[in-house]
gemmi code that builds the backbone of each chain (N, CA, C; Angstrom):
import gemmi

chains = {
    "A": [
        ("MET", (14.223, -8.492, -6.856), (14.173, -8.302, -5.403), (12.993, -9.286, -5.257)),
        ("GLU", (13.555, -10.279, -4.731), (11.928, -10.959, -4.461), (11.450, -10.707, -3.146)),
        ("ASN", (9.905, -10.736, -3.690), (9.073, -10.190, -2.512), (8.171, -11.415, -1.994)),
        ("LEU", (8.091, -12.069, -2.279), (6.963, -13.449, -1.488), (7.634, -14.977, -1.607)),
        ("SER", (7.239, -15.500, 0.009), (7.601, -16.525, -0.587), (6.121, -17.307, 0.021)),
        ("LEU", (5.409, -18.453, -0.054), (4.527, -18.961, 0.091), (4.515, -20.220, 0.639)),
        ("SER", (4.359, -21.101, 2.042), (4.433, -22.084, 2.162), (2.914, -22.904, 2.759)),
        ("CYS", (2.424, -23.931, 2.964), (1.254, -24.598, 3.447), (1.318, -25.671, 4.231)),
        ("ARG", (1.182, -25.561, 5.291), (1.441, -26.649, 6.129), (-0.345, -26.524, 7.244)),
        ("ASN", (-0.398, -27.927, 7.328), (-1.599, -28.237, 8.395), (-3.020, -27.014, 7.692)),
        ("GLU", (-2.882, -27.225, 6.592), (-4.063, -26.161, 6.252), (-3.899, -24.759, 6.793)),
        ("VAL", (-3.069, -24.255, 6.973), (-2.255, -23.032, 7.226), (-1.516, -22.389, 6.107)),
        ("LEU", (-2.007, -21.119, 5.272), (-0.918, -20.571, 3.901), (-0.406, -19.947, 4.663)),
        ("THR", (0.920, -19.821, 4.839), (2.048, -18.440, 4.877), (2.441, -17.516, 3.927)),
        ("ALA", (2.046, -16.664, 3.581), (2.557, -15.479, 2.952), (3.673, -15.113, 3.224)),
        ("THR", (4.393, -14.781, 3.125), (5.935, -14.013, 3.868), (6.336, -13.051, 2.725)),
        ("LEU", (5.973, -11.799, 3.231), (6.318, -11.346, 2.334), (7.890, -10.144, 2.718)),
        ("LYS", (8.667, -9.700, 1.590), (9.790, -9.639, 1.750), (10.114, -8.092, 1.369)),
        ("ASN", (11.321, -7.311, 2.074), (12.062, -6.095, 1.519), (10.777, -5.198, 1.305)),
        ("GLU", (10.701, -4.522, 0.421), (9.709, -3.093, -0.165), (8.490, -3.832, -1.007)),
        ("ILE", (7.316, -3.496, 0.008), (5.912, -3.681, -0.421), (5.893, -2.644, -0.871)),
        ("ASP", (5.316, -2.178, -1.827), (4.647, -0.525, -2.461), (3.899, -0.966, -3.690)),
        ("HIS", (3.397, -0.600, -3.979), (2.331, -0.527, -5.125), (2.947, -1.304, -6.560)),
        ("HIS", (4.435, -1.148, -6.858), (4.954, -1.826, -7.956), (5.425, -3.867, -7.280)),
        ("SER", (5.618, -3.992, -5.961), (5.777, -5.102, -5.668), (4.191, -5.773, -5.879)),
        ("ALA", (3.525, -5.220, -5.355), (1.972, -5.388, -4.769), (1.405, -6.154, -6.128)),
        ("VAL", (1.348, -5.649, -7.124), (0.693, -6.630, -7.952), (1.051, -7.782, -8.474)),
        ("SER", (2.273, -7.859, -8.814), (2.874, -9.521, -8.766), (2.614, -10.321, -7.546)),
        ("VAL", (3.051, -10.263, -6.436), (2.533, -10.760, -4.638), (1.262, -11.122, -5.101)),
        ("ARG", (0.078, -10.074, -5.584), (-1.322, -10.109, -4.860), (-1.794, -11.617, -5.986)),
        ("ASN", (-1.083, -11.604, -7.747), (-1.501, -12.764, -8.232), (-1.497, -14.167, -7.748)),
        ("GLU", (0.163, -14.461, -6.764), (0.565, -15.211, -6.770), (0.245, -16.050, -5.607)),
        ("ILE", (-0.437, -14.672, -4.691), (-1.045, -15.641, -3.473), (-2.196, -15.722, -3.889)),
        ("ASP", (-3.137, -15.259, -4.526), (-4.745, -15.669, -5.023), (-4.599, -17.004, -5.586)),
        ("ASP", (-3.460, -17.294, -6.667), (-3.461, -18.457, -6.813), (-3.425, -19.249, -6.131)),
        ("ARG", (-2.328, -19.326, -4.914), (-2.255, -20.163, -4.432), (-3.446, -20.283, -3.236)),
        ("LEU", (-4.140, -19.186, -3.079), (-5.383, -19.184, -1.799), (-6.592, -20.567, -2.342)),
        ("TYR", (-6.487, -19.843, -3.947), (-7.793, -20.744, -4.623), (-7.382, -22.155, -4.741)),
        ("LYS", (-5.679, -22.694, -5.110), (-5.838, -24.017, -5.048), (-5.238, -24.668, -3.600)),
        ("GLU", (-4.932, -24.064, -2.618), (-5.179, -24.941, -1.154), (-6.424, -24.907, -0.436)),
        ("MET", (-6.887, -23.754, -0.778), (-8.764, -23.481, 0.415), (-8.243, -23.635, 1.535)),
        ("PRO", (-7.176, -23.073, 2.286), (-6.981, -23.382, 3.699), (-7.777, -22.531, 4.516)),
        ("ARG", (-7.673, -23.233, 5.774), (-8.067, -22.615, 7.075), (-7.830, -21.472, 7.266)),
        ("ALA", (-6.546, -21.390, 7.399), (-6.169, -19.682, 7.362), (-4.907, -19.229, 6.469)),
        ("LEU", (-5.063, -17.611, 6.302), (-4.134, -17.158, 5.597), (-3.146, -16.555, 6.371)),
        ("VAL", (-1.940, -16.484, 6.705), (-1.062, -16.212, 7.500), (-0.018, -14.822, 6.648)),
        ("PHE", (-0.220, -13.881, 7.033), (0.812, -12.816, 6.225), (2.138, -12.362, 7.191)),
        ("ASP", (3.065, -13.238, 6.885), (4.551, -12.612, 8.014), (4.823, -11.544, 7.288)),
        ("LEU", (5.274, -10.725, 8.263), (5.834, -9.507, 7.970), (7.088, -9.100, 8.014)),
        ("SER", (7.502, -10.004, 8.780), (8.733, -9.821, 9.847), (10.144, -9.488, 8.785)),
        ("GLU", (9.804, -9.680, 7.616), (11.306, -9.415, 6.403), (10.457, -8.632, 5.682)),
        ("VAL", (9.957, -7.233, 6.174), (8.910, -6.000, 5.441), (10.209, -4.835, 5.665)),
        ("ASN", (10.761, -4.807, 4.832), (11.339, -2.894, 5.749), (10.857, -2.105, 5.237)),
        ("PHE", (9.763, -2.291, 4.159), (9.062, -1.188, 3.680), (8.144, -1.751, 3.141)),
        ("MET", (6.789, -0.663, 3.850), (5.580, -0.496, 3.143), (4.806, 0.376, 3.258)),
        ("ASP", (4.007, 0.847, 2.444), (2.882, 1.804, 2.275), (1.732, 1.585, 2.127)),
        ("SER", (0.768, 1.790, 1.370), (-1.018, 2.184, 1.583), (-1.257, 0.749, 0.443)),
        ("SER", (-0.202, 0.749, -0.437), (0.041, -0.429, -1.530), (-0.041, -1.616, -0.893)),
        ("GLY", (0.749, -1.465, 0.406), (0.666, -2.664, 1.114), (-0.475, -3.267, 1.915)),
        ("LEU", (-1.027, -1.972, 2.072), (-2.309, -2.361, 3.225), (-3.298, -2.910, 2.151)),
        ("GLY", (-3.145, -2.733, 1.248), (-4.332, -2.442, -0.074), (-4.155, -3.958, -0.193)),
        ("LEU", (-3.001, -4.812, -0.514), (-2.726, -5.905, -0.815), (-3.350, -6.808, 0.595)),
        ("VAL", (-3.049, -6.378, 1.714), (-3.524, -7.174, 2.644), (-5.126, -7.259, 2.802)),
        ("LEU", (-5.875, -6.043, 2.798), (-7.069, -5.527, 2.783), (-8.045, -6.362, 1.620)),
        ("GLY", (-7.492, -6.514, 0.752), (-7.948, -6.915, -0.533), (-8.273, -8.553, -0.538)),
        ("ARG", (-7.204, -9.294, 0.073), (-6.678, -10.993, 0.467), (-7.785, -11.071, 1.206)),
        ("TYR", (-8.026, -10.030, 2.392), (-8.681, -10.251, 3.500), (-10.636, -10.453, 2.805)),
        ("ALA", (-10.812, -9.292, 2.127), (-11.833, -9.720, 2.040), (-12.595, -10.709, 0.880)),
        ("LYS", (-11.625, -11.280, -0.109), (-11.696, -12.580, -0.455), (-12.001, -13.618, 0.542)),
        ("ALA", (-10.521, -13.760, 1.412), (-10.611, -14.898, 1.905), (-11.872, -15.026, 2.880)),
        ("LYS", (-12.355, -13.790, 3.779), (-13.587, -13.800, 4.254), (-15.072, -14.379, 3.733)),
        ("GLU", (-14.710, -14.018, 2.281), (-15.796, -15.147, 1.456), (-15.928, -16.287, 1.286)),
        ("LEU", (-14.934, -17.126, 1.322), (-14.400, -17.909, 0.807), (-14.379, -18.867, 2.688)),
        ("GLY", (-14.457, -17.994, 4.198), (-14.661, -18.642, 5.085), (-13.096, -18.656, 5.611)),
        ("ILE", (-12.036, -18.367, 5.417), (-11.173, -18.268, 5.790), (-10.189, -17.302, 6.443)),
        ("GLU", (-9.530, -17.457, 7.481), (-9.528, -16.630, 8.230), (-8.145, -15.887, 8.174)),
        ("VAL", (-7.880, -14.431, 8.575), (-6.240, -14.106, 7.656), (-5.633, -13.313, 9.562)),
        ("VAL", (-4.897, -13.349, 9.210), (-3.856, -13.357, 10.187), (-2.938, -12.624, 9.842)),
        ("VAL", (-2.202, -11.589, 10.586), (-1.064, -10.695, 10.477), (0.396, -10.886, 11.131)),
        ("LYS", (1.177, -11.296, 10.864), (2.061, -11.929, 11.990), (3.246, -10.630, 11.608)),
        ("ASN", (4.239, -10.283, 13.158), (5.385, -9.700, 13.685), (5.415, -8.774, 12.138)),
        ("PRO", (4.374, -7.749, 12.319), (5.307, -6.616, 11.409), (5.758, -5.808, 12.408)),
        ("SER", (6.378, -5.000, 11.411), (7.414, -4.217, 12.214), (6.812, -2.541, 12.806)),
        ("LYS", (7.143, -2.149, 13.905), (6.316, -0.993, 14.593), (6.175, -0.260, 13.708)),
        ("ARG", (6.842, 0.094, 12.036), (6.172, 0.951, 11.687), (4.780, 0.486, 10.971)),
        ("THR", (4.982, -0.692, 10.192), (4.248, -1.313, 9.144), (2.759, -1.294, 10.190)),
        ("GLU", (2.653, -1.504, 11.800), (1.515, -1.458, 12.353), (0.819, -0.618, 12.661)),
        ("LYS", (1.505, 0.224, 12.483), (1.296, 1.939, 12.709), (0.661, 2.461, 11.659)),
        ("ILE", (1.326, 1.794, 10.224), (-0.056, 2.095, 9.214), (-0.759, 1.041, 9.193)),
        ("PHE", (-1.054, -0.066, 9.737), (-2.259, -1.051, 9.992), (-3.258, 0.130, 10.732)),
        ("ARG", (-3.200, 0.385, 11.818), (-3.746, 1.084, 12.923), (-3.912, 2.535, 12.590)),
        ("MET", (-3.405, 3.476, 11.730), (-3.937, 4.122, 11.106), (-5.057, 4.089, 9.833)),
        ("ALA", (-5.040, 3.293, 9.753), (-6.360, 2.280, 8.806), (-7.334, 2.207, 8.901)),
        ("GLY", (-7.403, 1.550, 10.800), (-8.275, 0.765, 11.313), (-8.361, -0.554, 10.567)),
        ("THR", (-7.380, -0.813, 10.479), (-7.236, -2.836, 9.639), (-7.166, -3.402, 11.062)),
        ("ASP", (-6.723, -3.051, 11.900), (-6.235, -4.075, 13.346), (-7.773, -4.027, 13.752)),
        ("LYS", (-8.857, -3.549, 13.381), (-10.159, -3.616, 14.269), (-10.546, -5.444, 13.065)),
        ("LEU", (-9.639, -5.552, 11.845), (-10.910, -6.421, 10.846), (-9.767, -7.430, 11.124)),
        ("ILE", (-8.666, -7.242, 11.031), (-7.618, -8.685, 11.450), (-6.562, -8.604, 12.376)),
        ("LYS", (-6.818, -9.824, 12.438), (-5.978, -9.895, 13.541), (-4.443, -10.109, 13.368)),
        ("ILE", (-3.689, -8.886, 14.539), (-2.519, -8.733, 14.715), (-1.761, -9.524, 15.629)),
        ("ILE", (-0.660, -10.641, 15.407), (-0.165, -11.294, 16.517), (1.449, -11.191, 16.136)),
        ("HIS", (2.470, -11.024, 17.572), (3.688, -10.867, 17.411), (4.205, -12.387, 18.124)),
        ("ASP", (5.540, -13.046, 17.790), (6.147, -13.737, 18.153), (6.813, -13.367, 19.390)),
        ("LYS", (7.184, -13.733, 20.610), (7.657, -13.246, 21.241), (9.123, -13.841, 21.436)),
        ("GLU", (9.420, -14.885, 20.484), (10.626, -15.375, 20.570), (12.000, -15.032, 20.144)),
        ("ILE", (12.903, -14.932, 20.834), (13.884, -14.433, 20.630), (14.599, -15.038, 19.342)),
        ("LYS", (15.090, -14.563, 18.449), (15.841, -15.147, 16.955), (17.310, -15.470, 17.525)),
    ],
    "B": [
        ("MET", (13.725, 32.517, 7.070), (14.279, 31.062, 6.802), (14.878, 31.124, 5.421)),
        ("ASN", (16.213, 30.611, 5.441), (16.788, 30.611, 3.621), (17.051, 28.822, 3.440)),
        ("GLN", (16.476, 28.696, 2.084), (16.952, 27.638, 1.731), (18.132, 27.328, 1.499)),
        ("ILE", (18.765, 26.142, 1.997), (19.780, 25.584, 2.230), (20.222, 24.579, 1.275)),
        ("ASN", (18.975, 23.652, 0.727), (19.366, 22.792, -1.096), (17.988, 22.925, -1.636)),
        ("GLU", (18.354, 22.529, -2.868), (16.512, 21.624, -3.757), (17.767, 21.499, -4.650)),
        ("ILE", (16.579, 20.358, -5.220), (16.696, 19.640, -5.979), (15.124, 19.530, -6.656)),
        ("LYS", (15.438, 19.365, -8.369), (14.455, 18.784, -9.257), (14.623, 18.039, -10.213)),
        ("CYS", (13.668, 16.754, -10.044), (13.811, 15.623, -11.182), (13.020, 15.403, -11.817)),
        ("THR", (12.661, 15.117, -12.850), (11.057, 14.594, -13.623), (11.410, 12.917, -13.622)),
        ("PHE", (10.314, 12.520, -13.638), (10.802, 10.866, -14.203), (9.308, 10.482, -14.624)),
        ("LEU", (9.102, 9.152, -15.585), (7.850, 9.181, -16.069), (7.229, 8.141, -14.897)),
        ("SER", (5.765, 8.117, -15.225), (5.031, 7.619, -13.992), (4.810, 6.088, -14.530)),
        ("LEU", (5.931, 5.290, -14.091), (6.033, 3.797, -14.260), (6.497, 3.239, -12.720)),
        ("SER", (5.639, 2.179, -11.842), (5.975, 1.885, -10.479), (7.437, 1.633, -10.536)),
        ("GLN", (8.011, 1.355, -10.990), (9.071, 1.091, -10.453), (9.985, 2.242, -9.882)),
        ("ASN", (9.417, 3.477, -10.441), (10.002, 4.842, -10.242), (9.438, 5.201, -8.288)),
        ("GLU", (8.775, 4.274, -8.231), (8.550, 4.545, -6.836), (9.409, 4.409, -5.756)),
        ("GLY", (10.281, 3.338, -6.168), (11.288, 2.976, -5.290), (12.447, 4.075, -5.444)),
        ("LEU", (12.273, 4.388, -6.362), (13.493, 5.740, -7.156), (13.116, 7.072, -6.197)),
        ("ALA", (11.499, 7.332, -6.394), (11.094, 8.457, -5.357), (12.081, 8.208, -3.921)),
        ("ARG", (11.773, 7.373, -3.571), (12.308, 6.785, -2.019), (13.603, 7.153, -1.857)),
        ("SER", (14.207, 6.645, -2.488), (15.775, 6.887, -2.670), (16.027, 8.062, -2.681)),
        ("ILE", (15.579, 8.816, -3.693), (15.913, 10.316, -3.580), (15.848, 11.214, -2.140)),
        ("VAL", (14.200, 10.381, -2.186), (14.234, 11.756, -0.733), (15.327, 11.436, 0.715)),
        ("SER", (15.773, 10.277, 0.573), (16.547, 9.373, 1.424), (18.020, 9.618, 1.443)),
        ("GLY", (18.645, 10.079, 0.259), (19.858, 10.540, -0.269), (19.278, 12.464, -0.176)),
        ("PHE", (18.518, 13.044, -0.307), (18.371, 14.613, 0.162), (18.414, 14.886, 1.315)),
        ("LEU", (17.807, 13.242, 2.266), (17.701, 14.285, 3.867), (18.729, 13.513, 4.614)),
        ("LEU", (19.423, 12.575, 4.047), (20.339, 12.006, 4.932), (21.759, 12.903, 5.222)),
        ("PRO", (21.969, 13.969, 4.429), (22.987, 15.173, 4.947), (22.537, 16.180, 6.212)),
        ("LEU", (21.133, 15.732, 6.662), (20.253, 16.817, 6.980), (20.333, 16.376, 8.746)),
        ("ASP", (21.033, 14.797, 9.087), (20.561, 14.107, 9.816), (19.475, 14.204, 10.695)),
        ("PRO", (18.661, 13.314, 9.755), (17.204, 13.370, 10.273), (16.848, 11.876, 11.054)),
        ("ASP", (16.047, 12.421, 11.906), (15.255, 11.322, 12.617), (15.184, 10.077, 11.927)),
        ("VAL", (15.154, 8.975, 12.620), (14.920, 7.768, 11.704), (13.778, 7.633, 11.521)),
        ("GLU", (12.844, 7.813, 12.476), (11.302, 7.610, 12.072), (10.595, 8.528, 11.539)),
        ("GLU", (11.692, 10.034, 11.486), (10.825, 11.238, 10.672), (11.416, 10.292, 8.753)),
        ("LEU", (12.518, 10.123, 8.792), (12.905, 9.946, 7.618), (12.138, 8.598, 7.282)),
        ("ALA", (11.825, 7.393, 7.403), (10.427, 6.402, 7.372), (9.335, 6.995, 6.867)),
        ("ASP", (9.203, 8.085, 7.392), (7.435, 8.429, 7.529), (7.459, 9.520, 6.164)),
        ("LEU", (8.624, 10.138, 5.616), (8.997, 10.363, 4.476), (8.972, 9.943, 3.067)),
        ("ARG", (9.984, 8.954, 3.540), (10.291, 7.923, 2.062), (8.562, 7.191, 2.316)),
        ("CYS", (7.762, 7.272, 3.215), (6.431, 6.825, 3.205), (5.634, 7.439, 2.021)),
        ("ALA", (5.465, 8.884, 2.412), (4.728, 10.053, 2.292), (4.985, 9.800, 0.213)),
        ("VAL", (6.164, 10.127, 0.196), (6.663, 10.205, -1.326), (6.405, 8.722, -2.341)),
        ("SER", (6.677, 7.944, -1.308), (5.637, 6.453, -2.010), (4.289, 6.646, -2.244)),
        ("GLU", (3.297, 7.191, -1.301), (2.189, 7.445, -1.805), (1.961, 8.334, -2.578)),
        ("ALA", (2.432, 9.646, -2.520), (2.298, 10.641, -3.753), (2.535, 10.042, -4.976)),
        ("VAL", (3.892, 9.345, -5.202), (4.167, 8.983, -6.688), (3.655, 8.146, -7.212)),
        ("THR", (2.369, 7.087, -6.435), (1.848, 6.102, -6.232), (0.465, 6.851, -7.086)),
        ("ASN", (0.295, 7.866, -6.346), (-1.456, 8.562, -6.207), (-1.300, 8.703, -7.887)),
        ("CYS", (0.473, 9.276, -8.279), (0.345, 9.842, -9.427), (0.032, 8.683, -10.807)),
        ("ILE", (0.663, 7.577, -10.353), (0.471, 6.484, -11.286), (-0.714, 6.008, -11.869)),
        ("VAL", (-1.210, 5.710, -10.345), (-2.384, 5.185, -10.099), (-3.869, 5.968, -10.424)),
        ("HIS", (-3.893, 7.100, -10.354), (-5.077, 7.664, -10.660), (-4.535, 8.643, -11.165)),
        ("ALA", (-3.754, 9.622, -11.302), (-3.445, 10.765, -12.565), (-2.974, 10.327, -13.709)),
        ("TYR", (-2.249, 9.351, -13.891), (-2.203, 8.650, -14.885), (-2.690, 7.968, -15.567)),
        ("LYS", (-3.513, 6.840, -14.627), (-4.413, 5.786, -14.960), (-3.215, 4.762, -16.101)),
        ("LYS", (-4.036, 4.572, -17.036), (-3.259, 3.704, -18.184), (-2.242, 3.977, -18.822)),
        ("SER", (-2.172, 5.275, -18.251), (-1.504, 6.105, -19.543), (0.227, 6.252, -19.113)),
        ("VAL", (0.818, 6.729, -19.372), (2.553, 7.147, -19.127), (2.238, 8.705, -18.499)),
        ("GLY", (3.165, 9.471, -17.651), (3.353, 11.215, -18.144), (3.988, 10.976, -17.184)),
        ("ASN", (4.729, 12.555, -16.758), (5.650, 13.127, -16.468), (5.471, 13.401, -14.585)),
        ("ILE", (6.320, 13.120, -14.001), (6.177, 13.514, -12.595), (7.385, 14.096, -12.175)),
        ("THR", (7.068, 15.313, -11.750), (7.903, 15.949, -11.155), (8.479, 16.200, -9.507)),
        ("LEU", (9.521, 16.047, -9.055), (9.458, 16.065, -7.907), (10.554, 16.887, -7.615)),
        ("THR", (10.197, 17.801, -6.505), (11.095, 19.111, -5.930), (10.892, 18.825, -4.641)),
        ("LEU", (12.762, 18.779, -3.927), (12.724, 18.612, -2.763), (13.477, 19.861, -2.299)),
        ("LYS", (12.804, 20.757, -0.980), (13.621, 21.741, -1.199), (14.018, 21.872, 0.983)),
        ("ALA", (15.078, 22.251, 1.587), (15.474, 22.192, 3.074), (16.209, 23.633, 3.571)),
        ("TYR", (15.368, 24.139, 4.278), (15.896, 25.464, 4.807), (16.676, 25.378, 6.193)),
        ("ASP", (17.337, 26.182, 6.390), (17.885, 26.516, 7.820), (17.692, 26.306, 9.040)),
        ("ASP", (16.217, 26.457, 8.763), (15.706, 26.521, 9.724), (15.200, 24.312, 9.890)),
        ("ARG", (15.450, 23.631, 9.281), (15.281, 22.446, 9.186), (13.728, 22.419, 8.862)),
        ("THR", (13.163, 23.006, 7.741), (12.030, 22.955, 7.277), (12.557, 21.892, 5.816)),
        ("PHE", (11.718, 21.217, 5.532), (11.581, 20.412, 4.125), (10.050, 20.581, 3.397)),
        ("LYS", (10.434, 21.042, 2.344), (9.587, 20.699, 1.682), (9.582, 19.673, 0.377)),
        ("MET", (8.635, 19.453, -0.183), (8.478, 18.110, -1.154), (7.251, 18.245, -1.896)),
        ("ILE", (7.475, 18.983, -3.237), (6.423, 18.885, -3.915), (6.366, 18.162, -4.757)),
        ("ILE", (5.523, 17.234, -5.678), (5.414, 16.222, -6.207), (3.962, 16.850, -6.945)),
        ("ALA", (4.766, 16.643, -8.551), (3.474, 17.522, -9.314), (3.557, 16.510, -10.705)),
        ("ASP", (2.016, 16.662, -11.385), (1.687, 15.489, -12.466), (1.142, 17.054, -13.223)),
        ("LYS", (0.747, 15.887, -14.783), (-0.066, 16.805, -15.415), (-1.349, 15.851, -16.016)),
        ("GLY", (-1.887, 15.196, -15.152), (-2.613, 14.315, -15.633), (-4.283, 14.737, -15.174)),
        ("CYS", (-4.841, 13.791, -15.211), (-6.537, 13.977, -15.001), (-7.185, 14.959, -14.217)),
        ("GLY", (-6.340, 15.150, -12.965), (-6.789, 16.100, -12.088), (-7.645, 15.461, -10.682)),
        ("ILE", (-8.196, 16.164, -9.965), (-8.558, 15.358, -8.655), (-10.239, 16.349, -8.551)),
        ("PRO", (-11.231, 15.566, -9.240), (-13.238, 16.228, -9.542), (-13.039, 16.902, -7.896)),
        ("ASP", (-12.775, 15.889, -6.838), (-13.365, 17.049, -5.588), (-11.949, 16.241, -4.077)),
        ("VAL", (-11.497, 17.398, -4.486), (-10.275, 16.846, -3.138), (-10.173, 16.756, -2.090)),
        ("ALA", (-11.275, 17.796, -1.583), (-11.721, 17.407, -0.023), (-12.362, 15.912, -0.061)),
        ("LEU", (-13.275, 15.479, -0.744), (-13.845, 13.858, -0.683), (-12.044, 13.376, -0.964)),
        ("ALA", (-11.666, 13.537, -1.942), (-10.136, 12.835, -2.366), (-9.293, 12.433, -0.827)),
        ("ARG", (-9.099, 13.394, 0.049), (-8.186, 13.193, 1.255), (-9.049, 12.426, 2.113)),
        ("LYS", (-10.295, 12.165, 1.913), (-10.950, 11.671, 3.030), (-10.386, 10.102, 3.795)),
        ("PRO", (-10.097, 9.753, 4.433), (-9.630, 8.385, 4.956), (-10.225, 7.538, 4.294)),
        ("LEU", (-10.213, 6.143, 3.599), (-10.866, 5.409, 3.559), (-11.165, 5.475, 1.754)),
        ("TYR", (-11.235, 6.526, 1.199), (-11.985, 6.954, 0.331), (-11.140, 6.500, -1.121)),
        ("THR", (-11.457, 5.829, -1.949), (-10.976, 5.456, -3.160), (-11.868, 5.129, -4.548)),
        ("THR", (-11.681, 5.835, -5.249), (-12.143, 4.984, -6.729), (-11.952, 3.670, -7.586)),
        ("LEU", (-10.344, 3.705, -6.673), (-10.388, 2.288, -7.310), (-10.712, 0.980, -6.389)),
        ("PRO", (-11.188, 0.968, -5.716), (-11.022, -0.633, -4.377), (-11.139, -1.706, -5.490)),
        ("ASP", (-11.652, -1.849, -6.745), (-11.285, -3.258, -7.088), (-10.006, -3.347, -7.286)),
        ("GLU", (-9.230, -2.358, -7.501), (-7.600, -2.765, -7.563), (-6.928, -2.994, -6.182)),
        ("ASP", (-7.307, -2.795, -5.324), (-6.994, -3.093, -3.929), (-6.413, -1.528, -3.297)),
        ("ARG", (-6.860, -0.721, -3.905), (-6.301, 0.718, -3.260), (-7.424, 0.922, -1.688)),
        ("CYS", (-6.485, 1.178, -1.153), (-7.612, 0.953, 0.267), (-7.532, 2.682, 0.926)),
        ("GLY", (-7.363, 3.997, -0.090), (-7.801, 5.018, 0.067), (-7.441, 5.874, 1.297)),
        ("MET", (-6.177, 5.045, 1.672), (-5.402, 5.952, 2.473), (-3.995, 6.380, 2.752)),
        ("GLY", (-3.572, 7.020, 1.319), (-2.652, 7.658, 0.334), (-2.303, 9.361, 0.787)),
        ("PHE", (-3.645, 9.619, 1.073), (-3.852, 11.389, 1.309), (-3.630, 11.303, 3.100)),
        ("SER", (-4.233, 10.299, 3.480), (-4.484, 10.550, 4.832), (-3.056, 9.971, 5.799)),
        ("ILE", (-2.139, 9.284, 4.800), (-1.301, 8.567, 5.618), (0.212, 10.166, 5.016)),
        ("MET", (-0.269, 10.621, 4.268), (0.831, 11.707, 3.659), (0.656, 13.076, 4.843)),
        ("GLU", (-0.779, 13.413, 5.022), (-1.086, 14.447, 6.058), (-0.941, 13.810, 7.618)),
        ("SER", (-0.797, 12.667, 8.039), (-0.240, 12.342, 9.162), (1.443, 12.032, 9.395)),
        ("PHE", (1.864, 12.007, 8.431), (3.402, 12.106, 8.177), (3.834, 13.931, 7.776)),
        ("SER", (3.451, 14.245, 7.507), (3.819, 16.153, 7.655), (3.223, 16.896, 8.593)),
        ("ASP", (3.721, 18.434, 8.342), (2.850, 19.446, 9.506), (1.990, 19.908, 8.488)),
        ("LYS", (1.871, 19.872, 7.159), (1.365, 20.771, 6.496), (0.978, 19.837, 5.010)),
        ("LEU", (-0.365, 19.969, 4.508), (-0.135, 18.898, 3.251), (-1.093, 19.465, 2.474)),
        ("ASP", (-0.696, 20.655, 1.330), (-0.804, 21.179, 0.616), (-2.091, 20.560, -1.336)),
        ("VAL", (-2.931, 20.364, -1.477), (-3.676, 19.940, -2.832), (-4.042, 20.796, -3.683)),
        ("LYS", (-3.419, 21.136, -4.569), (-4.104, 21.768, -5.858), (-4.261, 21.389, -6.802)),
        ("SER", (-5.375, 20.853, -7.196), (-5.653, 20.028, -8.473), (-6.489, 20.936, -9.626)),
        ("GLN", (-6.383, 20.674, -10.627), (-7.093, 21.274, -12.029), (-7.671, 19.896, -12.952)),
        ("ILE", (-8.908, 19.938, -13.150), (-9.756, 19.047, -14.253), (-8.524, 19.008, -15.202)),
        ("GLY", (-7.674, 18.082, -16.159), (-7.193, 18.002, -16.900), (-5.943, 18.774, -17.092)),
        ("LYS", (-5.548, 19.347, -16.136), (-4.284, 20.012, -16.130), (-3.689, 19.092, -15.423)),
        ("GLY", (-3.679, 18.775, -14.277), (-3.029, 18.046, -12.790), (-3.114, 18.677, -11.883)),
        ("THR", (-2.357, 17.595, -11.050), (-2.414, 17.439, -9.430), (-1.146, 18.463, -9.161)),
        ("ARG", (-1.044, 18.707, -7.738), (0.778, 19.220, -7.245), (0.160, 19.319, -5.491)),
        ("VAL", (0.717, 18.776, -5.045), (0.684, 17.969, -3.660), (2.073, 18.742, -3.354)),
        ("THR", (1.796, 19.797, -1.801), (2.851, 20.346, -1.612), (2.891, 19.610, 0.092)),
        ("LEU", (4.369, 18.959, 0.703), (4.120, 18.498, 1.910), (5.255, 19.460, 2.218)),
        ("THR", (4.900, 20.041, 3.297), (5.546, 20.719, 4.759), (6.074, 19.799, 6.017)),
        ("LYS", (7.482, 19.990, 6.860), (7.465, 19.121, 7.504), (8.639, 20.069, 8.044)),
        ("LYS", (8.695, 19.819, 9.587), (9.755, 20.528, 10.055), (10.358, 19.102, 10.834)),
        ("LEU", (11.853, 19.026, 10.344), (12.414, 18.374, 10.681), (13.285, 18.030, 12.460)),
        ("SER", (12.937, 17.610, 13.027), (13.424, 17.407, 14.594), (14.643, 17.629, 14.654)),
        ("SER", (15.280, 18.395, 15.938), (16.655, 18.916, 16.009), (17.641, 17.357, 16.301)),
        ("PRO", (18.857, 17.102, 15.278), (19.462, 16.248, 15.798), (19.703, 16.075, 17.073)),
        ("ASP", (19.987, 14.291, 17.556), (20.751, 14.530, 18.936), (21.596, 15.188, 19.127)),
        ("VAL", (21.776, 15.645, 20.179), (23.364, 15.897, 20.563), (23.903, 14.953, 21.175)),
        ("THR", (25.295, 14.614, 20.985), (25.937, 13.604, 21.718), (27.134, 13.779, 22.117)),
    ],
}
model = gemmi.Model(1)
for chain_id, residues in chains.items():
    chain = gemmi.Chain(chain_id)
    for i, (resn, *xyz) in enumerate(residues, 1):
        res = gemmi.Residue()
        res.name, res.seqid = resn, gemmi.SeqId(i, " ")
        for name, pos in zip(("N", "CA", "C"), xyz):
            atom = gemmi.Atom()
            atom.name, atom.element = name, gemmi.Element(name[0])
            atom.pos, atom.b_iso = gemmi.Position(*pos), 0.0
            res.add_atom(atom)
        chain.add_residue(res)
    model.add_chain(chain)
structure = gemmi.Structure()
structure.add_model(model)
structure.setup_entities()
C-alpha cells in the first residue's frame, strides 16, 4: 500500500500521507521525506493528511521528528486537512501548539 | 456480568502485525455494533500497545505478542496485550505523557496516554526481564436504537 507522495512547488514541499500511518509505514515514509527535504531545502514543509484513514502516535512522532529537523533548517512546518480523529491525536500531545494546523474549506 | 465471547492469538513482534492487530480488534468488535468513534479509539489503542511491544519490549529482537479480547453481556470489552520482553523499569514514568526512551527514533511518548484516554481503565503490569501485560477495559456505549 502506498503511504506517501511528494511534490515541490514554489519552494513548498508537500508530503501527502496516505492510508494507514503507523510505526510500520512511518519508517519508510520518514526516510523519503528527509531525503527530499535536504535535496529541495524548501521554505515550508506541508503535511497533507486528507488521505490518511488511520494514524496513531507513530504518525505523530513522524511529524514531530520532521518538525524538529525543519526548525533547525529554518523551514516552516504546516499540517493540512487532518481528519477530526487525527486532529484529536495532535491536540492530545499539544502538537497543535507547535505546528500550525490548517483546513481547506473548499468542497471537493 | 457474563462473558459472551473471547479470542486469544499470538503473533510475532513484526511491524506488519500492527495492522493485523487492528483488523483483529475490528473483526471482534463489529458484531457488537460499536460506535464508530469508539471502534476507531480501540483500533488506535491496540496499535499503540503492539507498537510498544515491538519498539520497546523486544527492541531489535523478535518475540511473541499475545492479544486476548473478551466481551461481556453488559458491553464491557477487555483487551490484554502481553509480551515476554525486557519489561519496564518504572511503569509510572513510562505512562507519563511525552516520556520516551527513544526520542531519536521519532517516538513521541504518547502511547500510554493515548491508550488511557481511549479506555475506561488501563492496567500495566511489568517485570524486568519477564515482560509486560497491558489490560485495557472499556464499556461500549449502547447501539443507537432506530
